[in-house]
C-alpha positions in Angstrom: 1.2 -33.9 -5.1 -1.3 -34.8 -2.3 -4.2 -32.4 -1.9 -4.6 -30.5 1.4 -7.8 -31.8 3.1 -10.0 -29.4 5.0 -12.9 -30.2 7.4 -15.4 -27.3 7.8 -18.1 -27.6 10.4 -20.9 -24.9 10.4 -24.7 -25.3 10.8 -25.0 -22.6 8.1 -22.5 -24.3 5.6 -25.0 -23.8 2.7 -24.4 -20.1 3.0 -20.7 -20.7 2.5 -20.8 -22.4 -0.9 -18.9 -19.6 -2.6 -16.1 -19.9 -0.1 -16.0 -23.6 -0.6 -16.0 -23.3 -4.4 -13.2 -20.7 -4.2 -11.1 -23.1 -2.0 -11.7 -26.0 -4.4 -10.7 -23.9 -7.3 -7.4 -23.4 -5.4 -6.9 -27.1 -5.2 -8.1 -27.9 -1.7 -10.3 -30.9 -0.8 -13.2 -29.7 1.3 -15.5 -31.9 3.5 -18.5 -30.2 5.2 -20.6 -31.0 8.2 -23.3 -29.1 10.0 -22.6 -29.9 13.6 -19.9 -30.6 16.2 -20.7 -34.4 16.7 -20.4 -35.1 12.9 -17.1 -33.2 13.0 -15.6 -35.3 15.7 -16.7 -38.5 13.9 -15.1 -37.4 10.7 -11.9 -36.7 12.6 -12.0 -40.2 14.1 -12.5 -41.7 10.7 -10.2 -39.6 8.4 -7.1 -37.5 8.2 -7.4 -33.8 7.7 -4.8 -31.0 7.5 -7.0 -28.3 9.0 -10.4 -28.1 10.7 -12.7 -25.0 10.7 -15.2 -25.0 13.6 -18.2 -22.7 14.0 -18.5 -21.9 17.7 -22.3 -21.9 17.9 -23.8 -25.1 16.4 -26.7 -27.4 17.5 -25.8 -30.2 19.7 -22.3 -29.7 21.2 -20.7 -26.3 20.8 -17.6 -25.6 18.8 -15.5 -25.4 22.0 -16.8 -28.7 23.1 -16.0 -30.2 19.7 -12.6 -28.6 19.8 -11.7 -30.4 23.1 -12.8 -33.8 21.7 -10.8 -33.2 18.5 -7.8 -32.4 20.5 -8.2 -35.6 22.4 -8.3 -37.6 19.1 -5.5 -35.7 17.4 -3.8 -33.2 19.5 -1.5 -31.8 16.8 -4.3 -31.2 14.2 -4.7 -27.4 13.5 -8.2 -26.2 14.5 -9.5 -22.8 13.6 -12.5 -21.3 15.5 -15.0 -19.2 13.6 -17.6 -17.3 15.6 -19.9 -14.3 15.4 -19.3 -13.6 19.2 -16.6 -11.2 20.2 -17.0 -12.1 23.9 -13.6 -12.4 25.7 -14.3 -15.6 27.5 -15.0 -17.5 24.3 -11.8 -16.4 22.8 -9.9 -17.2 26.0 -11.4 -20.7 26.3 -10.5 -21.3 22.6 -6.9 -20.1 23.0 -6.5 -22.1 26.2 -7.7 -25.2 24.2 -4.8 -24.6 21.7 -6.7 -23.4 18.7 -4.5 -22.5 15.7 -6.4 -19.4 14.8 -9.5 -17.4 15.7 -11.7 -15.7 13.1 -14.7 -13.4 13.6 -17.7 -13.7 11.2 -18.2 -12.6 8.5 -15.1 -14.1 6.9 -14.2 -13.7 3.4 -12.6 -16.4 1.1 -9.2 -14.9 1.0 -9.1 -14.7 4.8 -9.7 -18.4 4.9 -7.1 -19.1 2.3 -4.5 -17.1 4.1 -5.2 -19.1 7.3 -4.9 -22.4 5.4 -1.6 -21.3 3.8 -0.2 -20.2 7.1 -1.1 -23.5 8.7 -0.2 -25.9 5.9 2.5 -24.1 3.9 3.9 -21.7 6.5 7.3 -23.4 6.8 8.0 -23.3 3.1 6.9 -19.7 2.8 9.0 -18.7 5.7 12.1 -20.5 4.3 11.6 -18.7 1.0 11.2 -15.4 2.7 14.3 -16.0 4.8 16.4 -16.8 1.7 15.2 -13.8 -0.2 15.7 -11.4 2.7 19.2 -12.7 3.5 20.2 -12.4 -0.2 19.1 -8.8 -0.1 21.1 -8.2 3.1 24.2 -10.2 2.0 25.7 -7.4 -0.1 25.1 -4.8 2.7 26.9 -7.0 5.2 29.8 -7.6 2.9 30.1 -3.9 2.0 30.1 -2.9 5.7 33.2 -5.1 6.4 35.0 -3.0 3.8 34.3 0.2 5.6 35.6 1.5 8.9 33.3 0.2 11.7 33.3 1.7 15.2 32.0 -0.1 18.3 28.4 1.0 17.6 28.6 -0.4 14.0 30.2 -3.6 15.2 27.3 -4.2 17.6 24.7 -3.7 14.9 26.7 -6.0 12.6 26.9 -8.8 15.1 23.2 -8.6 16.0 22.5 -8.8 12.3 24.6 -12.0 11.9 23.0 -13.6 14.9 19.6 -12.7 13.6 20.2 -14.5 10.4 21.8 -17.5 12.1 18.6 -18.0 14.1 16.2 -17.3 11.3 17.9 -19.8 9.1 18.0 -22.4 11.9 14.3 -21.9 12.4 13.5 -22.4 8.8 14.3 -25.3 6.4 16.9 -23.2 4.6 20.2 -25.1 4.1 21.5 -23.7 0.8 22.4 -20.3 2.3 23.9 -21.6 5.7 27.4 -22.1 4.3 27.3 -18.6 2.7 26.3 -17.1 6.1 29.0 -19.2 7.8 31.6 -17.8 5.4 30.3 -14.3 5.9 30.5 -14.7 9.8 34.1 -16.0 9.4 34.9 -12.8 7.4 33.3 -10.8 10.2 35.5 -12.5 12.8 38.6 -11.8 10.6 37.8 -8.1 10.5 36.8 -8.0 14.2 40.2 -9.5 15.1 42.0 -6.8 13.2 39.7 -4.2 14.9 40.7 -5.6 18.4 44.4 -5.9 17.5 44.4 -2.2 16.4 42.3 -0.8 19.2 42.2 -3.0 22.3 45.1 -1.5 24.2 43.5 1.9 23.8 40.0 0.7 24.8 41.1 -0.6 28.2 42.2 2.9 29.2 38.9 4.6 28.3 36.8 5.0 31.4 33.8 6.4 29.6 32.0 4.3 26.9 31.1 5.9 23.6 30.3 4.9 20.0 34.1 4.6 19.5 35.0 3.0 22.8 33.0 0.0 24.2 31.9 -0.5 27.7 34.1 -3.2 29.1 34.2 -5.7 31.9 36.0 -3.5 34.4 33.6 -0.6 34.0 30.4 -2.6 33.4 29.2 -2.2 37.0 29.7 1.5 37.1 28.5 2.4 33.6 26.1 -0.4 32.6 24.5 -1.9 35.8 24.3 0.6 38.6 22.7 3.4 36.5 19.7 1.0 36.1 19.2 0.8 39.9 16.7 3.1 41.6 16.9 3.9 45.2 14.5 2.0 47.4 13.5 -0.5 44.8 14.6 -4.2 44.7 17.1 -5.0 42.0 18.5 -8.3 40.8 21.7 -8.7 38.7 21.7 -12.1 37.0 25.1 -13.1 35.6 24.9 -16.2 33.5 28.5 -17.4 33.0 29.5 -17.9 29.4 26.3 -16.6 27.8 26.6 -15.8 24.2 24.5 -13.2 22.5 22.8 -15.9 20.3 21.9 -17.9 23.5 20.4 -14.8 25.0 18.2 -14.5 21.9 16.8 -18.0 22.2 16.0 -17.8 25.9 14.5 -14.3 25.4 11.3 -15.8 24.1 10.7 -17.6 27.4 11.7 -14.6 29.5 9.4 -12.3 27.5 6.4 -14.1 29.0 7.3 -12.3 32.3 9.6 -9.4 31.4 9.8 -6.8 28.7 13.2 -5.7 27.4 13.9 -2.1 28.2 17.4 -2.1 26.7 19.3 -4.8 24.8 22.9 -3.9 24.6 26.4 -5.4 24.4 29.6 -4.7 26.1 33.1 -6.0 25.4 34.8 -8.6 27.5 38.4 -8.0 28.4 41.2 -10.4 27.4 41.6 -13.1 28.2 37.9 -14.0 27.8 37.9 -16.3 30.8 36.0 -16.4 34.1 39.2 -15.7 36.1 40.0 -12.5 34.3 36.7 -11.1 33.0 34.4 -11.9 36.0 36.9 -10.7 38.6 37.1 -7.5 36.6 33.3 -7.1 36.6 33.0 -7.3 40.4 36.1 -5.4 41.3 35.7 -2.7 38.7 39.4 -3.1 38.0 41.6 -4.6 35.4 43.5 -7.7 36.6 46.8 -5.9 37.1 45.0 -3.4 39.4 43.2 -6.2 41.2 46.5 -7.8 41.9 47.9 -4.5 43.2 44.9 -3.6 45.4 44.0 -7.0 46.8 47.3 -8.9 46.7 46.8 -12.5 47.8 43.1 -12.4 46.7 44.3 -12.5 43.0 45.6 -15.9 41.8 47.8 -16.1 38.7 47.2 -18.9 36.1 49.9 -21.3 37.4 48.8 -21.0 41.0 46.6 -23.8 42.4 43.1 -23.3 43.9 40.0 -21.4 42.8 40.4 -18.2 40.8 37.0 -16.6 41.5 36.7 -17.1 45.4 36.6 -13.3 46.3 33.9 -11.9 43.9 31.6 -11.0 46.8 34.5 -9.2 48.5 35.4 -7.4 45.3 31.8 -6.3 44.8 31.5 -5.0 48.4 34.8 -3.0 47.9 33.6 -1.6 44.6 30.3 -0.4 45.9 32.1 1.3 48.8 34.5 3.0 46.4 31.6 4.2 44.2 29.7 5.3 47.3 26.5 3.6 46.2 25.0 3.2 49.8 24.1 -0.4 48.9 25.1 -3.5 50.8 24.9 -6.0 48.0 23.9 -9.6 48.5 26.0 -12.1 46.5 24.8 -15.7 45.6 26.7 -18.2 43.5 24.7 -21.1 41.9 27.0 -23.9 40.8 24.6 -27.0 40.9 21.0 -27.9 41.0 20.8 -28.1 44.9 22.2 -24.5 45.0 19.6 -23.4 42.5 16.7 -25.0 44.4 18.0 -23.5 47.7 18.2 -20.0 46.0 14.6 -20.3 44.9 13.5 -21.0 48.4 15.3 -17.9 49.6 13.6 -15.6 47.1 10.9 -14.3 49.5 13.6 -13.0 51.7 16.0 -11.9 48.9 13.5 -9.5 47.3 13.7 -7.4 50.5 17.3 -6.7 49.7 18.1 -3.6 47.7 20.7 -5.2 45.4 21.1 -8.9 44.7 23.7 -10.5 42.5 23.2 -14.1 41.3 26.0 -15.8 39.4 24.8 -18.8 37.6 27.4 -21.3 36.3 25.4 -23.8 34.2 26.2 -22.6 30.7 29.9 -22.5 31.2 29.6 -26.1 32.6 27.6 -27.0 29.5 30.3 -25.6 27.2 33.0 -27.6 28.9 30.9 -30.8 29.0 30.6 -30.3 25.2 34.3 -31.0 25.1 34.5 -33.8 27.7 31.3 -35.7 27.2 30.6 -37.7 24.1 26.9 -37.6 24.7 26.8 -33.8 25.1 29.0 -33.4 22.1 26.4 -35.3 20.1 23.5 -33.3 21.6 25.3 -30.0 20.7 26.7 -31.0 17.4 26.6 -27.5 15.9 25.7 -23.9 16.8 22.0 -24.4 16.3 22.0 -27.6 18.5 24.0 -25.7 21.2 21.4 -23.0 21.3 18.6 -25.6 21.4 20.3 -27.4 24.3 20.7 -24.1 26.2 17.0 -23.3 25.7 15.9 -26.8 26.7 17.9 -26.6 30.0 16.5 -23.0 30.6 12.8 -24.0 30.1 13.2 -26.7 32.8 15.6 -25.0 35.2 15.0 -23.3 38.6 16.3 -20.2 36.9 13.1 -19.7 34.9 11.1 -20.3 38.2 13.3 -17.5 39.7 12.6 -15.1 36.9 8.8 -15.9 37.0 8.8 -15.2 40.7 10.8 -11.9 40.5 8.4 -10.7 37.8 5.4 -11.4 40.0 7.0 -9.3 42.8 7.7 -6.4 40.3 11.5 -6.7 40.6 13.7 -5.0 38.0 16.3 -7.3 36.5 19.6 -7.1 34.6 20.9 -10.2 32.8 24.5 -10.3 31.7 27.6 -12.5 31.4 31.3 -12.4 31.8 32.4 -13.8 28.3 31.1 -16.0 25.6 32.6 -18.9 23.7 33.5 -19.8 20.1 33.4 -23.1 18.2 37.0 -23.7 17.3 38.2 -25.6 14.1 41.7 -24.5 13.1 45.0 -25.3 14.9 47.8 -22.8 15.5 51.1 -24.4 16.7 52.8 -23.0 19.7 55.5 -24.3 22.1 56.0 -23.5 25.7 57.5 -24.7 29.0 55.7 -26.5 31.9 54.6 -23.1 33.3 52.8 -22.1 30.1 48.9 -22.1 30.6 46.9 -24.9 29.2 44.0 -22.8 27.8 43.4 -23.4 24.1 42.6 -19.9 23.2 45.3 -17.9 25.1 48.7 -18.6 26.5 50.8 -16.9 29.1 54.3 -17.8 30.2 58.0 -17.0 29.8 59.2 -19.0 26.8 56.4 -19.2 24.3 57.3 -19.9 20.6 54.7 -19.0 17.9 54.2 -17.3 14.6 53.3 -13.7 15.4 51.2 -13.4 12.2 48.8 -16.0 13.7 48.2 -14.4 17.1 47.5 -11.2 19.0 50.6 -10.9 21.1 51.1 -8.7 24.2 54.9 -8.9 24.9 54.5 -6.7 28.0 51.5 -7.8 30.0 51.3 -4.5 31.8 50.5 -2.8 28.5 47.2 -4.7 28.7 46.8 -4.2 32.4 47.5 -7.9 33.0 49.7 -9.3 35.8 53.1 -10.7 35.0 53.8 -14.2 36.5 57.5 -13.6 35.8 59.6 -10.7 34.6 59.7 -12.1 31.0 56.0 -13.2 30.9 54.0 -12.4 27.8 50.5 -13.2 26.5 49.2 -14.4 23.1 45.6 -14.7 22.1 44.2 -16.9 19.3 41.9 -15.2 16.8 38.6 -16.1 15.0 38.1 -19.9 15.3 41.8 -20.9 15.9 43.0 -22.9 18.9 46.5 -23.6 20.2 48.1 -27.0 20.0 51.6 -28.2 20.8 53.6 -30.1 18.2 53.7 -33.2 20.4 50.7 -35.4 19.5 49.3 -32.6 17.3 46.9 -34.7 15.2 45.3 -36.3 18.3 44.6 -33.0 20.0 43.5 -31.3 16.8 40.9 -34.0 16.3 39.8 -34.1 19.9 39.2 -30.3 20.3 38.0 -29.5 16.8 34.4 -28.2 16.9 34.4 -27.8 20.6 33.3 -24.5 22.3 36.3 -22.7 23.8 36.9 -19.2 25.3 39.9 -17.1 26.2 40.7 -15.5 22.9 39.4 -13.0 20.3 36.1 -13.5 18.5 32.7 -11.8 18.3 31.2 -14.7 20.2 33.6 -14.4 23.1 34.0 -10.6 23.4 30.6 -9.1 22.2 28.4 -10.2 25.0 24.9 -9.2 26.2 23.7 -6.8 28.9 20.0 -6.7 29.1 17.8 -4.5 31.2 14.3 -5.9 31.9 11.1 -4.6 33.6 8.3 -6.8 34.8 5.2 -7.1 32.6 
């Protein structure tokens, strides 16, 4: 096994012989120099795994040497060691991308710990993830065997997402299949939970540990209580944002905002923009939207846009709730919209309540189906999260969030539904009026195996509109998707491993609502 090579630059290196001997006993190869210029020459001539730099040396300073070393080998970890506790030295060093910063006197084990962190951190992290998940594995499995209310389901899903991201960030591969199986078990139990309780949930107006906050009462119970009179407030709705996607963009957002409350609510069924987002802005279930607004509700088989009146619905809801606010509504569907919205921000922050609907993530999930390139870029769950993060880091949305933080604007981030990666087919048959969505179907003559779906024979029981007197709804569960017998193998192969929404899964229904305050 190759020895780890360390370069240590310090004009008092003779006083550190005990440290060097200790490290050599641990198997490290140490090269020493007494000034910054010699250190930079050594880096030009040799490969090192870590460099320790004293800040105060004759000739060029440690900070000057650091800048030269970074020009030679930008990714080489450099640790600054100094007697000085002055803030400006620390800030300059951090700004020059040091790997660590130590204050003299340093003891040998402190140095050893730093080396291990920089050279062996990934392996140690992976071992830790494996051990900790193994300890938690039994607890998760036992929880599925007990009764879980909504509060416990939220804790469970957060835990599963946590382990997914931890494993993705480590080199752990052996436990990934076990976690995947455990998540599948979770979705089986969650589907049973929804089948048993959903029709009761939608009639509860007040959320509790037992009954979740849902799309149609989200504005009243989850968003408006965060708004303070006289202060600017932005609601950012990212269409089709899963909880795991929130967790990966949270790191970037945390540079500008702190999380006051991280919660989840439950999307109504079907978990699609047409149903769920209209329910959010109207504060009504789809059946009641149709009753109240008539021609502003479009059924599945009707042509044209299905979310054209969200601003109207929101205005009506705010009047019914007597908020006293005149909300501003903005929809961002492309890059030009996004850039135009950024330019409007200085004026928008004078509004009391601003809603921004951002459509990119939903577009990404559909492109994952339609585009071979995007399918390859988002090959699995981890890659899908990474693609979301990459977009976010370079999007006008991050610029928007940065600006809002600088103006001390409170922010709530939420979504209308999530999506699930599908892999198993469920055969159905329908007529030409049956909906084309892969995760739910509505129509008059749908044939299916009732054991494989959640069926709502009378849509009004689920507060859903009827397209026809004999209409019904069926929803796929877990990672299933509907296919017709005609050309079954082609469609099964084409849609397998794509991200879909409309049905019942933790990923689609258990979705984030995050309250943020500027740092």
